[in-house]
C-alpha positions, 0 to 999 in steps of 0.5 A, a space after each residue: 884741269 885744276 879749276 874748282 869753284 867753291 860751289 860745284 856746277 849743278 845744272 845742265 841746260 841745252 841749246 838747240 842749234 842747226 837743224 837738230 843738234 843740241 849744245 849742252 852747258 854745265 853751270 851753276 844757279 847764277 853768273 859764274 863759270 860754265 862748261 860747254 859740251 860739243 859746240 856745233 856753232 858759236 854765236 847762239 852759244 855765246 849769246 846764251 852765256 852772255 845773257 846769263 853772265 856766264 864765263 866759258 872756262 871749258 869746252 868738252 868734245 865727244 868726237 871730231 865731227 864738225 857739228 860737234 866742234 865747229 863752234 870752238 874756234 870762235 868761242 875761244 876767240 871770245 874766251 881765250 882762256 877756256 880749256 879744251 878737253 877731248 880725246 888725246 888719240 884724236 888730237 889731229 882731228 880735234 884742234 885747240 886741245 889743252 887736255 887730251 884724255 882717254 877712257 878711264 881718266 878722271 878729272 874735275 870740271 867746274 867742281 864736278 867729278 868727270 869720268 871719261 868713257 871710251 865708246 868707239 863705233 860712231 867714230 874710232 876715238 869717240 868718248 863720253 863724259 860721265 858725271 857721277 851723281 851729287 847728293 840724291 840726284 842722278 848723274 849726267 852722261 854726255 854721250 855725243 852720237 854713240 847713244 841716242 834716245 831710242 837709237 844709236 849713231 851711225 857706224 862711220 868708222 867702227 864696227 857693230 861689235 864696237 858699238 855693241 860693247 860701247 852701248 853695253 858700257 853705257 847701259 851699266 851706268 845707274 838707271 837714273 843717269 840722265 842721257 844728254 845725247 846730241 841730236 833730236 832723233 827720238 821720235 823717228 827712232 821710236 817710230 822705227 822701233 815700234 814698227 819692229 816691235 808693234 806689241 812692245 808696250 813700253 816702246 809704244 807708251 814712250 812714242 806717245 809721250 815723245 809725240 806729245 812733247 814734240 807737238 808742244 815744241 819741247 825737247 825729248 832730251 834728256 833721256 835716262 839710262 833706265 829708259 834706254 834699257 827698257 825701250 832702245 832696241 840697240 841697247 837691248 840687242 843681245 849681241 853684235 849680230 842683232 845690232 847689225 840686223 837692226 842697223 840694216 833695217 833702220 832707214 833713220 840711221 843717222 848722227 
């Protein structure tokens, strides 16, 4: 996409929707253009944008599940000029695409460089969007349902080998990268991890911090790549066989 405002969008905000989904908005400090990632529903997203004087110019989809694309038609009815960026290989299941992309593609959204990563496992054509850092801050990763805080997505269409490779690809990003995963599963994921590794100090400490945030009604997202490397048993899995074993023992394998 060609749009390049004079000042690049520098903020990410999250909107809680449905039971445990998050929709993410990339925007600037004041009124202006905005991009939305994985809009499950339209009404709360449209209200959030309009309250802040934001104009929707792009929708980014990580995969085809309805709780990630369901709001797009109504948002496009309100902002018919918005671009829709999604996996070209999934065009049949993700309608309204104006720009089909694949792993390795580079584009610009709201003045921000965006790299497309192929991360199959949860679905066959799942992608993630990585925004490299600006200045001294960390980058941003919109990973859909591939990587969760303390976990990873269910293997609806992929294999443990694919998921292990996808998580390894994401784990190679800089440690300060903020991880914007699309569901609030963190506490359950870490309870499971602590039961598997009861003597693991970093997992126990993270679980305690997450419980405190949830008790205050606060989101646990974003995470960071560094935190996931340290405390996510799926990211830490040495190989696909270990990831498969975790999958078999995890009663909260969701997404």
